[in-house]
PyMOL Python script that loads the backbone (N, CA, C, O; Angstrom):
from pymol import cmd

cmd.read_pdbstr("""\
ATOM      1  N   UNK A   1      46.207 165.542  67.931  1.00  0.00           N
ATOM      2  CA  UNK A   1      47.573 165.891  66.489  1.00  0.00           C
ATOM      3  C   UNK A   1      46.496 165.730  65.495  1.00  0.00           C
ATOM      4  O   UNK A   1      45.375 165.227  65.577  1.00  0.00           O
ATOM      5  N   UNK A   2      47.405 166.522  64.148  1.00  0.00           N
ATOM      6  CA  UNK A   2      46.274 166.772  63.349  1.00  0.00           C
ATOM      7  C   UNK A   2      47.408 165.600  62.354  1.00  0.00           C
ATOM      8  O   UNK A   2      48.308 164.888  62.799  1.00  0.00           O
ATOM      9  N   UNK A   3      46.730 165.827  60.262  1.00  0.00           N
ATOM     10  CA  UNK A   3      47.191 164.668  59.899  1.00  0.00           C
ATOM     11  C   UNK A   3      49.034 165.070  59.521  1.00  0.00           C
ATOM     12  O   UNK A   3      49.724 166.038  59.838  1.00  0.00           O
ATOM     13  N   UNK A   4      49.329 163.852  58.741  1.00  0.00           N
ATOM     14  CA  UNK A   4      51.850 163.870  58.913  1.00  0.00           C
ATOM     15  C   UNK A   4      51.369 163.809  57.208  1.00  0.00           C
ATOM     16  O   UNK A   4      50.369 163.573  56.530  1.00  0.00           O
ATOM     17  N   UNK A   5      52.882 164.213  57.040  1.00  0.00           N
ATOM     18  CA  UNK A   5      52.593 163.580  55.316  1.00  0.00           C
ATOM     19  C   UNK A   5      53.509 162.838  55.158  1.00  0.00           C
ATOM     20  O   UNK A   5      54.558 163.122  55.736  1.00  0.00           O
ATOM     21  N   UNK A   6      53.456 161.826  54.461  1.00  0.00           N
ATOM     22  CA  UNK A   6      54.877 160.672  54.349  1.00  0.00           C
ATOM     23  C   UNK A   6      54.795 160.458  52.732  1.00  0.00           C
ATOM     24  O   UNK A   6      53.826 160.669  52.003  1.00  0.00           O
ATOM     25  N   UNK A   7      56.124 159.968  52.373  1.00  0.00           N
ATOM     26  CA  UNK A   7      56.483 159.554  50.905  1.00  0.00           C
ATOM     27  C   UNK A   7      56.243 158.108  51.213  1.00  0.00           C
ATOM     28  O   UNK A   7      56.882 157.346  51.939  1.00  0.00           O
ATOM     29  N   UNK A   8      54.874 157.858  50.290  1.00  0.00           N
ATOM     30  CA  UNK A   8      54.683 156.292  49.614  1.00  0.00           C
ATOM     31  C   UNK A   8      55.192 156.443  48.420  1.00  0.00           C
ATOM     32  O   UNK A   8      54.752 157.276  47.627  1.00  0.00           O
ATOM     33  N   UNK A   9      56.558 155.346  48.062  1.00  0.00           N
ATOM     34  CA  UNK A   9      57.196 155.522  46.623  1.00  0.00           C
ATOM     35  C   UNK A   9      57.333 156.562  46.041  1.00  0.00           C
ATOM     36  O   UNK A   9      56.887 156.754  44.910  1.00  0.00           O
ATOM     37  N   UNK A  10      57.854 157.253  46.589  1.00  0.00           N
ATOM     38  CA  UNK A  10      57.679 158.743  45.950  1.00  0.00           C
ATOM     39  C   UNK A  10      57.136 159.820  45.957  1.00  0.00           C
ATOM     40  O   UNK A  10      57.656 160.936  45.991  1.00  0.00           O
ATOM     41  N   UNK A  11      55.609 159.409  45.910  1.00  0.00           N
ATOM     42  CA  UNK A  11      54.052 160.064  46.583  1.00  0.00           C
ATOM     43  C   UNK A  11      54.336 160.601  47.101  1.00  0.00           C
ATOM     44  O   UNK A  11      55.436 160.175  47.454  1.00  0.00           O
ATOM     45  N   UNK A  12      53.916 162.445  48.075  1.00  0.00           N
ATOM     46  CA  UNK A  12      53.421 162.428  49.352  1.00  0.00           C
ATOM     47  C   UNK A  12      52.029 162.125  49.511  1.00  0.00           C
ATOM     48  O   UNK A  12      51.117 162.261  48.696  1.00  0.00           O
ATOM     49  N   UNK A  13      52.002 161.630  50.867  1.00  0.00           N
ATOM     50  CA  UNK A  13      50.475 161.279  50.795  1.00  0.00           C
ATOM     51  C   UNK A  13      49.991 161.629  52.537  1.00  0.00           C
ATOM     52  O   UNK A  13      50.530 161.504  53.637  1.00  0.00           O
ATOM     53  N   UNK A  14      49.125 161.954  52.194  1.00  0.00           N
ATOM     54  CA  UNK A  14      48.590 162.621  54.038  1.00  0.00           C
ATOM     55  C   UNK A  14      47.512 161.464  54.331  1.00  0.00           C
ATOM     56  O   UNK A  14      46.667 160.887  53.646  1.00  0.00           O
ATOM     57  N   UNK A  15      48.147 161.359  56.330  1.00  0.00           N
ATOM     58  CA  UNK A  15      47.927 159.976  56.460  1.00  0.00           C
ATOM     59  C   UNK A  15      47.546 161.037  57.872  1.00  0.00           C
ATOM     60  O   UNK A  15      48.023 162.162  58.023  1.00  0.00           O
ATOM     61  N   UNK A  16      46.371 160.210  59.022  1.00  0.00           N
ATOM     62  CA  UNK A  16      46.099 160.507  60.197  1.00  0.00           C
ATOM     63  C   UNK A  16      47.550 160.039  61.315  1.00  0.00           C
ATOM     64  O   UNK A  16      48.268 159.046  61.431  1.00  0.00           O
ATOM     65  N   UNK A  17      47.436 161.470  62.026  1.00  0.00           N
ATOM     66  CA  UNK A  17      48.530 160.593  62.708  1.00  0.00           C
ATOM     67  C   UNK A  17      48.245 159.836  63.500  1.00  0.00           C
ATOM     68  O   UNK A  17      47.086 159.678  63.884  1.00  0.00           O
ATOM     69  N   UNK A  18      49.589 158.968  64.077  1.00  0.00           N
ATOM     70  CA  UNK A  18      49.394 157.349  64.690  1.00  0.00           C
ATOM     71  C   UNK A  18      49.528 156.359  63.876  1.00  0.00           C
ATOM     72  O   UNK A  18      49.940 155.296  64.341  1.00  0.00           O
ATOM     73  N   UNK A  19      49.091 156.498  61.903  1.00  0.00           N
ATOM     74  CA  UNK A  19      48.929 155.437  61.094  1.00  0.00           C
ATOM     75  C   UNK A  19      49.608 154.480  61.443  1.00  0.00           C
ATOM     76  O   UNK A  19      50.515 154.949  62.132  1.00  0.00           O
ATOM     77  N   UNK A  20      49.731 153.164  61.361  1.00  0.00           N
ATOM     78  CA  UNK A  20      50.411 151.648  61.404  1.00  0.00           C
ATOM     79  C   UNK A  20      50.967 151.357  60.166  1.00  0.00           C
ATOM     80  O   UNK A  20      50.149 151.135  59.274  1.00  0.00           O
ATOM     81  N   UNK A  21      52.412 151.287  59.813  1.00  0.00           N
ATOM     82  CA  UNK A  21      52.352 150.207  58.053  1.00  0.00           C
ATOM     83  C   UNK A  21      51.347 149.148  58.110  1.00  0.00           C
ATOM     84  O   UNK A  21      51.243 148.461  57.094  1.00  0.00           O
ATOM     85  N   UNK A  22      50.818 148.963  58.801  1.00  0.00           N
ATOM     86  CA  UNK A  22      49.340 147.982  58.388  1.00  0.00           C
ATOM     87  C   UNK A  22      48.449 148.953  58.253  1.00  0.00           C
ATOM     88  O   UNK A  22      47.773 148.648  57.271  1.00  0.00           O
ATOM     89  N   UNK A  23      48.009 150.126  58.774  1.00  0.00           N
ATOM     90  CA  UNK A  23      46.779 150.551  58.633  1.00  0.00           C
ATOM     91  C   UNK A  23      46.938 150.982  57.016  1.00  0.00           C
ATOM     92  O   UNK A  23      46.243 150.571  56.087  1.00  0.00           O
ATOM     93  N   UNK A  24      48.184 152.039  56.946  1.00  0.00           N
ATOM     94  CA  UNK A  24      48.234 152.558  55.358  1.00  0.00           C
ATOM     95  C   UNK A  24      48.084 151.111  54.513  1.00  0.00           C
ATOM     96  O   UNK A  24      47.259 151.038  53.603  1.00  0.00           O
ATOM     97  N   UNK A  25      48.878 150.037  54.847  1.00  0.00           N
ATOM     98  CA  UNK A  25      49.044 148.952  53.048  1.00  0.00           C
ATOM     99  C   UNK A  25      46.992 148.483  53.514  1.00  0.00           C
ATOM    100  O   UNK A  25      46.316 147.837  52.714  1.00  0.00           O
ATOM    101  N   UNK A  26      46.619 148.807  54.392  1.00  0.00           N
ATOM    102  CA  UNK A  26      44.996 148.525  54.557  1.00  0.00           C
ATOM    103  C   UNK A  26      44.319 149.500  53.674  1.00  0.00           C
ATOM    104  O   UNK A  26      43.531 149.242  52.764  1.00  0.00           O
ATOM    105  N   UNK A  27      44.784 150.784  54.116  1.00  0.00           N
ATOM    106  CA  UNK A  27      43.575 152.021  53.402  1.00  0.00           C
ATOM    107  C   UNK A  27      44.737 151.973  52.187  1.00  0.00           C
ATOM    108  O   UNK A  27      44.738 153.199  52.301  1.00  0.00           O
ATOM    109  N   UNK A  28      45.852 151.682  50.998  1.00  0.00           N
ATOM    110  CA  UNK A  28      46.526 151.166  50.043  1.00  0.00           C
ATOM    111  C   UNK A  28      45.491 150.464  49.442  1.00  0.00           C
ATOM    112  O   UNK A  28      45.188 150.799  48.297  1.00  0.00           O
ATOM    113  N   UNK A  29      44.703 149.287  50.136  1.00  0.00           N
ATOM    114  CA  UNK A  29      43.778 147.967  49.528  1.00  0.00           C
ATOM    115  C   UNK A  29      45.664 146.964  48.908  1.00  0.00           C
ATOM    116  O   UNK A  29      45.680 146.186  47.955  1.00  0.00           O
ATOM    117  N   UNK A  30      46.517 147.196  49.472  1.00  0.00           N
ATOM    118  CA  UNK A  30      47.513 146.295  49.152  1.00  0.00           C
ATOM    119  C   UNK A  30      47.419 145.411  50.179  1.00  0.00           C
ATOM    120  O   UNK A  30      47.568 145.742  51.356  1.00  0.00           O
ATOM    121  N   UNK A  31      47.058 143.737  49.620  1.00  0.00           N
ATOM    122  CA  UNK A  31      47.713 142.719  50.158  1.00  0.00           C
ATOM    123  C   UNK A  31      49.046 142.222  50.938  1.00  0.00           C
ATOM    124  O   UNK A  31      50.236 142.320  50.638  1.00  0.00           O
ATOM    125  N   UNK A  32      48.652 141.880  51.607  1.00  0.00           N
ATOM    126  CA  UNK A  32      50.074 142.120  52.457  1.00  0.00           C
ATOM    127  C   UNK A  32      50.855 140.633  51.754  1.00  0.00           C
ATOM    128  O   UNK A  32      52.081 140.732  51.716  1.00  0.00           O
ATOM    129  N   UNK A  33      50.267 139.267  51.193  1.00  0.00           N
ATOM    130  CA  UNK A  33      50.947 138.774  50.335  1.00  0.00           C
ATOM    131  C   UNK A  33      51.933 138.748  49.366  1.00  0.00           C
ATOM    132  O   UNK A  33      51.720 139.228  48.253  1.00  0.00           O
ATOM    133  N   UNK A  34      53.013 138.228  49.670  1.00  0.00           N
ATOM    134  CA  UNK A  34      54.135 139.354  48.298  1.00  0.00           C
ATOM    135  C   UNK A  34      54.696 140.529  48.546  1.00  0.00           C
ATOM    136  O   UNK A  34      55.399 141.080  47.699  1.00  0.00           O
ATOM    137  N   UNK A  35      54.456 141.058  49.740  1.00  0.00           N
ATOM    138  CA  UNK A  35      54.581 142.399  49.820  1.00  0.00           C
ATOM    139  C   UNK A  35      56.301 142.835  50.868  1.00  0.00           C
ATOM    140  O   UNK A  35      56.854 142.333  51.847  1.00  0.00           O
ATOM    141  N   UNK A  36      56.509 143.678  50.203  1.00  0.00           N
ATOM    142  CA  UNK A  36      58.293 143.855  51.089  1.00  0.00           C
ATOM    143  C   UNK A  36      57.161 145.427  51.865  1.00  0.00           C
ATOM    144  O   UNK A  36      56.096 146.010  51.662  1.00  0.00           O
ATOM    145  N   UNK A  37      58.226 145.445  52.694  1.00  0.00           N
ATOM    146  CA  UNK A  37      57.853 147.023  53.336  1.00  0.00           C
ATOM    147  C   UNK A  37      59.241 147.728  53.984  1.00  0.00           C
ATOM    148  O   UNK A  37      60.019 147.118  54.718  1.00  0.00           O
ATOM    149  N   UNK A  38      59.376 148.951  53.621  1.00  0.00           N
ATOM    150  CA  UNK A  38      60.734 149.419  54.293  1.00  0.00           C
ATOM    151  C   UNK A  38      59.819 151.253  55.027  1.00  0.00           C
ATOM    152  O   UNK A  38      58.667 151.654  54.856  1.00  0.00           O
ATOM    153  N   UNK A  39      60.606 151.681  55.547  1.00  0.00           N
ATOM    154  CA  UNK A  39      60.771 152.795  56.153  1.00  0.00           C
ATOM    155  C   UNK A  39      62.105 153.391  56.138  1.00  0.00           C
ATOM    156  O   UNK A  39      63.110 152.973  56.714  1.00  0.00           O
ATOM    157  N   UNK A  40      61.968 154.492  55.352  1.00  0.00           N
ATOM    158  CA  UNK A  40      63.064 155.386  55.418  1.00  0.00           C
ATOM    159  C   UNK A  40      64.293 154.114  55.612  1.00  0.00           C
ATOM    160  O   UNK A  40      64.896 153.996  56.679  1.00  0.00           O
ATOM    161  N   UNK A  41      64.509 153.361  54.629  1.00  0.00           N
ATOM    162  CA  UNK A  41      65.313 152.564  53.923  1.00  0.00           C
ATOM    163  C   UNK A  41      65.574 151.023  54.685  1.00  0.00           C
ATOM    164  O   UNK A  41      66.293 150.176  54.155  1.00  0.00           O
ATOM    165  N   UNK A  42      64.989 150.835  55.797  1.00  0.00           N
ATOM    166  CA  UNK A  42      64.768 149.976  56.918  1.00  0.00           C
ATOM    167  C   UNK A  42      63.438 148.569  56.798  1.00  0.00           C
ATOM    168  O   UNK A  42      62.590 148.394  57.672  1.00  0.00           O
ATOM    169  N   UNK A  43      63.530 147.921  55.826  1.00  0.00           N
ATOM    170  CA  UNK A  43      62.877 146.811  55.877  1.00  0.00           C
ATOM    171  C   UNK A  43      61.699 146.676  57.195  1.00  0.00           C
ATOM    172  O   UNK A  43      61.960 147.634  57.922  1.00  0.00           O
ATOM    173  N   UNK A  44      61.226 146.363  57.440  1.00  0.00           N
ATOM    174  CA  UNK A  44      60.024 145.978  58.753  1.00  0.00           C
ATOM    175  C   UNK A  44      59.394 144.791  58.236  1.00  0.00           C
ATOM    176  O   UNK A  44      58.515 144.711  57.378  1.00  0.00           O
ATOM    177  N   UNK A  45      60.152 143.598  59.087  1.00  0.00           N
ATOM    178  CA  UNK A  45      59.403 142.291  58.928  1.00  0.00           C
ATOM    179  C   UNK A  45      58.164 142.618  58.841  1.00  0.00           C
ATOM    180  O   UNK A  45      57.790 143.773  59.039  1.00  0.00           O
ATOM    181  N   UNK A  46      57.279 141.540  58.501  1.00  0.00           N
ATOM    182  CA  UNK A  46      55.181 141.959  58.736  1.00  0.00           C
ATOM    183  C   UNK A  46      55.100 141.879  60.098  1.00  0.00           C
ATOM    184  O   UNK A  46      54.557 142.716  60.818  1.00  0.00           O
ATOM    185  N   UNK A  47      55.487 141.156  60.353  1.00  0.00           N
ATOM    186  CA  UNK A  47      55.296 140.356  61.792  1.00  0.00           C
ATOM    187  C   UNK A  47      54.738 141.690  62.948  1.00  0.00           C
ATOM    188  O   UNK A  47      53.949 141.563  63.885  1.00  0.00           O
ATOM    189  N   UNK A  48      55.487 142.998  62.467  1.00  0.00           N
ATOM    190  CA  UNK A  48      55.632 144.310  62.937  1.00  0.00           C
ATOM    191  C   UNK A  48      55.343 145.453  62.326  1.00  0.00           C
ATOM    192  O   UNK A  48      55.557 146.597  62.727  1.00  0.00           O
ATOM    193  N   UNK A  49      54.769 145.039  61.182  1.00  0.00           N
ATOM    194  CA  UNK A  49      53.703 145.808  60.291  1.00  0.00           C
ATOM    195  C   UNK A  49      52.980 147.106  61.804  1.00  0.00           C
ATOM    196  O   UNK A  49      53.163 148.299  62.047  1.00  0.00           O
ATOM    197  N   UNK A  50      52.122 145.939  62.485  1.00  0.00           N
ATOM    198  CA  UNK A  50      50.990 146.458  63.403  1.00  0.00           C
ATOM    199  C   UNK A  50      51.406 147.585  64.387  1.00  0.00           C
ATOM    200  O   UNK A  50      50.697 148.505  64.794  1.00  0.00           O
ATOM    201  N   UNK A  51      52.841 147.294  64.717  1.00  0.00           N
ATOM    202  CA  UNK A  51      53.198 148.427  65.865  1.00  0.00           C
ATOM    203  C   UNK A  51      54.283 149.445  64.948  1.00  0.00           C
ATOM    204  O   UNK A  51      54.932 150.243  65.625  1.00  0.00           O
ATOM    205  N   UNK A  52      54.517 149.455  63.391  1.00  0.00           N
ATOM    206  CA  UNK A  52      54.782 150.609  63.274  1.00  0.00           C
ATOM    207  C   UNK A  52      54.329 151.196  62.611  1.00  0.00           C
ATOM    208  O   UNK A  52      53.830 150.874  61.533  1.00  0.00           O
ATOM    209  N   UNK A  53      54.454 153.164  63.561  1.00  0.00           N
ATOM    210  CA  UNK A  53      54.405 153.501  63.421  1.00  0.00           C
ATOM    211  C   UNK A  53      54.743 154.679  62.396  1.00  0.00           C
ATOM    212  O   UNK A  53      55.927 154.883  62.128  1.00  0.00           O
ATOM    213  N   UNK A  54      53.752 155.454  61.820  1.00  0.00           N
ATOM    214  CA  UNK A  54      54.343 156.306  60.754  1.00  0.00           C
ATOM    215  C   UNK A  54      54.732 158.240  61.605  1.00  0.00           C
ATOM    216  O   UNK A  54      53.906 158.797  62.327  1.00  0.00           O
ATOM    217  N   UNK A  55      56.026 158.822  61.263  1.00  0.00           N
ATOM    218  CA  UNK A  55      55.843 160.079  61.568  1.00  0.00           C
ATOM    219  C   UNK A  55      55.664 161.143  60.269  1.00  0.00           C
ATOM    220  O   UNK A  55      55.395 160.521  59.242  1.00  0.00           O
ATOM    221  N   UNK A  56      55.730 162.268  60.123  1.00  0.00           N
ATOM    222  CA  UNK A  56      55.756 163.042  59.646  1.00  0.00           C
ATOM    223  C   UNK A  56      57.116 163.309  58.375  1.00  0.00           C
ATOM    224  O   UNK A  56      57.793 164.329  58.502  1.00  0.00           O
ATOM    225  N   UNK A  57      57.309 162.696  57.636  1.00  0.00           N
ATOM    226  CA  UNK A  57      58.247 162.847  56.812  1.00  0.00           C
ATOM    227  C   UNK A  57      59.025 161.303  56.708  1.00  0.00           C
ATOM    228  O   UNK A  57      60.071 161.093  56.094  1.00  0.00           O
ATOM    229  N   UNK A  58      58.526 160.673  57.187  1.00  0.00           N
ATOM    230  CA  UNK A  58      59.255 159.465  56.730  1.00  0.00           C
ATOM    231  C   UNK A  58      58.766 158.529  55.725  1.00  0.00           C
ATOM    232  O   UNK A  58      57.559 158.382  55.533  1.00  0.00           O
ATOM    233  N   UNK A  59      59.332 158.124  55.315  1.00  0.00           N
ATOM    234  CA  UNK A  59      59.928 157.787  53.631  1.00  0.00           C
ATOM    235  C   UNK A  59      59.268 156.155  53.666  1.00  0.00           C
ATOM    236  O   UNK A  59      59.518 155.459  54.650  1.00  0.00           O
ATOM    237  N   UNK A  60      58.402 155.594  52.515  1.00  0.00           N
ATOM    238  CA  UNK A  60      57.353 154.611  53.049  1.00  0.00           C
ATOM    239  C   UNK A  60      58.558 153.791  51.090  1.00  0.00           C
ATOM    240  O   UNK A  60      59.061 154.483  50.205  1.00  0.00           O
ATOM    241  N   UNK A  61      58.551 152.526  51.184  1.00  0.00           N
ATOM    242  CA  UNK A  61      58.549 151.938  50.079  1.00  0.00           C
ATOM    243  C   UNK A  61      57.885 150.328  50.081  1.00  0.00           C
ATOM    244  O   UNK A  61      58.259 149.332  50.701  1.00  0.00           O
ATOM    245  N   UNK A  62      57.101 150.459  49.420  1.00  0.00           N
ATOM    246  CA  UNK A  62      56.510 149.019  49.042  1.00  0.00           C
ATOM    247  C   UNK A  62      56.571 148.899  47.744  1.00  0.00           C
ATOM    248  O   UNK A  62      56.275 149.550  46.742  1.00  0.00           O
ATOM    249  N   UNK A  63      57.353 147.199  48.218  1.00  0.00           N
ATOM    250  CA  UNK A  63      57.701 146.204  46.729  1.00  0.00           C
ATOM    251  C   UNK A  63      57.083 145.072  46.925  1.00  0.00           C
ATOM    252  O   UNK A  63      57.094 144.393  47.952  1.00  0.00           O
ATOM    253  N   UNK A  64      56.641 144.906  46.119  1.00  0.00           N
ATOM    254  CA  UNK A  64      55.563 143.833  45.031  1.00  0.00           C
ATOM    255  C   UNK A  64      56.417 142.336  44.496  1.00  0.00           C
ATOM    256  O   UNK A  64      56.852 142.390  43.346  1.00  0.00           O
ATOM    257  N   UNK A  65      56.625 141.231  45.159  1.00  0.00           N
ATOM    258  CA  UNK A  65      57.426 140.467  44.676  1.00  0.00           C
ATOM    259  C   UNK A  65      56.495 139.847  43.024  1.00  0.00           C
ATOM    260  O   UNK A  65      55.319 139.487  43.073  1.00  0.00           O
ATOM    261  N   UNK A  66      57.199 139.846  41.898  1.00  0.00           N
ATOM    262  CA  UNK A  66      56.302 139.602  40.533  1.00  0.00           C
ATOM    263  C   UNK A  66      57.187 138.389  40.479  1.00  0.00           C
ATOM    264  O   UNK A  66      58.329 138.150  40.871  1.00  0.00           O
ATOM    265  N   UNK A  67      56.271 137.718  39.864  1.00  0.00           N
ATOM    266  CA  UNK A  67      57.138 136.151  38.875  1.00  0.00           C
ATOM    267  C   UNK A  67      57.131 135.832  37.537  1.00  0.00           C
ATOM    268  O   UNK A  67      56.084 135.409  37.046  1.00  0.00           O
ATOM    269  N   UNK A  68      58.553 136.019  36.566  1.00  0.00           N
ATOM    270  CA  UNK A  68      58.820 136.017  35.714  1.00  0.00           C
ATOM    271  C   UNK A  68      59.962 134.513  35.283  1.00  0.00           C
ATOM    272  O   UNK A  68      60.506 133.829  36.150  1.00  0.00           O
ATOM    273  N   UNK A  69      60.103 134.283  33.792  1.00  0.00           N
ATOM    274  CA  UNK A  69      60.539 133.931  33.472  1.00  0.00           C
ATOM    275  C   UNK A  69      60.986 133.784  32.131  1.00  0.00           C
ATOM    276  O   UNK A  69      61.879 132.980  31.862  1.00  0.00           O
TER     277      UNK A  69
END
""", "prot")
cmd.dss("prot")
cmd.show_as("cartoon", "prot")
cmd.util.cbc("prot")
cmd.orient("prot")
């Protein structure tokens, strides 16, 4: 299968077919600590990132926790 296109924080991103959420985050050099991720508005627990395969047209939202005061 060829590449797929997903939206990552509203930016079109080309990935290899079968890419998982964990592989996407690794490719983007996003460290998993303090990160929440959702696929098509469904939050995916970190324990399931390696099993969450992305499909063409999916929308991925990556949120980084921040501290402030």
